[in-house]
N, C-alpha and C positions, 0 to 999 in steps of 0.2 A: 503494500500498500503506499502511496507515495505521502511524502509528509506535507501536510495542509499548510496553507499560507498563515503567518500569523502577522497580524499589524500592532507594532508598538508605537504608542502616542507619547510624544515627549512634550509636555506643556514647558514653555520657558519664559520667563522673564526676568531681565537684566541678568541673564545668567553666563556671562561670559567667562566667570572665574572656574565653572565647573561643568558647563555643558559639552566640553569636548569630550570628557571622560565618561560622560553619561551617554553619549553615541558610540564611543569606542566600544565600551562595554557591551552593546547590544549587537553593532557589526562583527566584532571580533570572538562573538561567543560560539559555541559548538553547534548551533542551529542555523542554517542557511536561508531557507526559504521565507525571507521576511519582507513587510511592508513598513519601513519606520518613517515617521511622520513628526518633525519638530515644528510644534505650532509656536511661532513667537507672539507672545500675548503683548504685542506694542512696547517691546524693550527699545530703551534710549541708550544702551551701551553697544559693545561689539559683538554682541550674540549673533546678529545675522553674519557678520564677516567670518566668526570662528566656523558656523554649521554650513558655510557655503565652501568652505576649503575642502570638506569632504566630496571625493569625486565617486562614492559608491553608488551605483543607480538604483540600489534599494531604497537610498534616502531621497524623502522630500522635504522641502522647507516651504513653509507656511506662514505669512504674516496677516496678523489681524489686530484691530483696534483694541485697546487693553479693555479686557472685562473680566478678569479673574481666573483663576483655575478651572473652574466649572465650564466658562464659556469656551476656555481653549481646549478642554477635553472634548466638548460636544462639537466643534470645530473639526477635530482630528477624525472623530468619529463620523460625521457626514463624508469624509473621505476615505476612510477604510475599506480596504479590500480584503481582508483577512476573514477565514473562516473561524479564528479565535482571536481575541482581543486582549491586550495588555497595556500599561501604563506605565512611565517611569517619571519621576521628578527630575527636573534638571540638575540638581544638587546631590543626586543618589547614582548608584549603578550598580547593575545586574552582575551578579555572579556568574563565571561561564556556562554553568549547564542548565541555568535557571529555564530557557524556554524549552529546551529540549526535554528537560525532565517533567516539566508540566504538560507538553504535547503527550508524551507516552501516557503520562497518568490520566489524562483525559479521555484518552481514545475509547469510544464506545460509551461514553457517559454523556450526560447533559447537566452534571453539575458544574458549578461555579468553584474553580480550584484555589486554593490559597495556601501560603506558607509561610516559614518564620523570617525575619529578617534580624540582621545585625546592625549594632549602632555604634557610633563612636563620637565623642565630643572632638569639637575643633580645638586642634592644637594635641590631641591625644590619639593619632591615628592608629596606633599600634594596640591600643586597648579596645577590644569589642566587647559587647554584651547583648544579650538577646531579653527582650521583656519576659518576665514570667506571666503566668495567667492561663486560663482557659484557652484551648483551642480546638473547639468543637466543630463536629461535622453535624449535617444533616440541617433540620430547622434551628437556626442559629438564634431566632428573634430574641428568645429572652436573654442571651448574652450581650445583645446589642441595646440594651436599655440603659445601661449604666455606664459603660465606657467602651470605646473602641475597642475590640480584639483583633482585627485586622490590619496590617499595613498594606495601605493601597498598591504599593508598588508589586507586592508577591502575588497579585491576584490576577487569575487567566479567566476570560468571560468567554463561552461559546457566544457567537454572532447574534445569535436568535434571542439571547436574552434581553438585548438593547431593543429589539424589535416588538417585545412583548411589553418590557417595564418603562422604555422610554429613555431620555437622555438623563444627565444630571441637572440638577437645580443650579441654575445660575444666576438667582438672585443674591445670592452670600457666598463668600469665599471659601467657607469653612464652618462646619463639617459637611460638605455636599457628598464626598463619599459614602460616610456614614449614613447619611438619609437615604442614599442609593441603595445599599446593602438592606436596610429596613425594608425599602418598597420591592427590593427582589423577595425577600422571605413574604411578604405580605402576597405576592403574586403566585406563590408556591414553590419558588426555586430551592433547590438544597445546595449548601455548602459543602466541599469536601476537602480538609485538612492534609496537607502532605509534609510530613515530618522532614523537612529539608531548609537549609538555610539557601535564600535564593536572592537577596539584595542587600546592599551593604547603605545604610542612611546615616547621613552626618547631621548631628545635633548642633546647630550653629547658635549662636546667642539670639540671632533675629528668626531662628525657623517658625513655622507656624504652631510648632508643638512647644517653643520656648515659653518661659514664664510670663513674656510680655504680652502674650495672647491668650492667657488662663481665663480672664474676666470675659473676654468676647466670646471665647469658646462655650464657657459655662451658659453665658446668655442665650446665645445662638441654640445651644443644644436644649435646653429648658423650651424655649418655643418651639422647636422642631418637635420633640415628643410630645408636647400639648396638642400639638396640631394633628400628628399621625395617629395616637393613640387618644382619642377624647374619652374612650371607655375603656375598661378592662378585657383582656383577651385570653384565647384559649390555645395551648399548644398541647396538642393530644389530650390528655385527661387531665390537665394542670390548668388554672386560670392564674395569669398575671396582672397585677396591678400597676399601671405605670405611676402611679402617685407617688410610690415607694423610691423608684428611680428617680424621680424629678424632686423629692425631698433631700435625698442625698446630694444631687448636683446643687441644690441651692445651699445647702451647708458648704459645700466645696466654693461656691460662688461668693458668699461671704468672708470665706478666708482668702480667696484671690483678691477681694478687694481692699481687705486691710494690707494684705503683703504690697500691694500698690503703691501704699504709703511710704515716707520717705523712714518710718520706724518699722518697717515689713521687712527689713533685711533678714532678721532671723527665721522667719517664715519662709521666704525663698530659698533661703540655705538649707532648710527642713525639707522641702519641696524635692530639690534637687538629692537630697541625701536619702530620700524614700525612693525616688527613682532609681537611683544605683543600687540601693540595698535589695529591692524587689527584682532583681536581674538575675540571670546566668551569666557570668563572666566567662568568656568562650577563647579557647586556645586551640589553634589548628584543627578548626571546625569542630570541636566538641567543647561541650560546658565545662568548666572547670569543676572539681569537687567540692 
């Protein structure tokens, strides 16, 4: 059976420092049948110059007015040709076998596949860690209620999922992927976890997951959950009440607002310490004991 075409969509905004490595990690991986689309979301730096230096015919560069990650992903989806679709943030990079492993894993299945991500902090590129927590398969809707359990760079989607669920919500920048996973579950799609490291994520001071975005993230997530879950819902024989997750997020929002204050440094340090404590430190692809 021939290898199916896979579309990789790389949204990029002012990514001249990172995008070269992101694109290389896709083109130089072990999987060849690729359709790679870099969507330049109105960059004002040298992103376009760097991407256009690549001569690989599998790569396309598209520029659009700035509209945020969700809008950039949707632009890529409109142009995608692949049977499978996956995304890569322009400041992260794939591990060499990521796409090949996922294609093999998803052959003959209709699930949405995802895996594990390695993280490192800016300035510490040799110290990798992986987030702990549940990595469920099947209907993962209950796990999506409180915190995101999936790194979006690790996910691969059969094309028909977008035909049924639709595109990303582009009215806000984050957490558009989180909301889209919830909509997939509500449409009846199952997720399948593959126990492999697939991507390396750089945690920068200005990253979307950084402390400075925590207030906005909590506020948007609370609004999202209230809109998507106006009442309790059932999965199998269990009923879940979204107000429990919302109350937990409201507590975290109050702490995030305090931490933004000049006297909130101890809380910010505690947040980082908890994030690193609740992680598996990784060496040579395996968690440290």
